C-alpha positions in Angstrom: 16.8 110.9 16.7 13.6 112.1 18.2 12.6 108.6 19.3 15.9 108.2 21.1 15.5 111.5 22.9 11.9 110.5 23.9 13.0 107.1 25.2 15.8 108.7 27.3 13.4 111.4 28.6 10.8 108.7 29.5 13.4 106.6 31.4 14.8 109.7 33.1 11.5 110.8 34.7 10.3 107.3 35.6 10.9 105.9 39.1 12.4 102.6 38.3 11.3 101.2 41.6 7.7 101.3 40.3 8.5 99.6 37.0 8.3 95.8 36.7 11.7 94.3 35.8 10.4 92.8 32.5 9.2 96.2 31.4 12.4 98.0 32.5 14.4 95.3 30.6 12.3 95.8 27.5 12.8 99.6 27.6 16.5 99.3 28.1 16.9 96.8 25.2 14.8 99.1 23.0 17.0 102.1 24.0 20.1 100.1 23.3 18.9 99.3 19.7 17.9 102.9 19.1 21.4 104.0 20.1 22.9 101.4 17.8 20.8 102.5 14.9 21.8 106.2 15.6 25.5 105.2 15.7 25.1 103.4 12.4 23.4 106.4 10.8 26.2 108.7 12.1 28.9 106.4 10.7 27.2 106.2 7.3 26.9 110.0 7.1 30.5 110.7 8.3 32.2 107.9 6.4 33.4 106.1 9.5 33.9 102.4 8.9 34.3 99.6 11.4 37.7 97.9 11.3 
């Protein structure tokens, strides 16, 4: 969870106009996967299952 918060904080303070598109895309994809892992952890811990 700390990694996800750090990634969000990093993107929040960064001026995206100064970030190369490839790097921005990489950061957003990484953030997406971190969020997906967090959702899976929450689902496992709460007993939620995909239908």
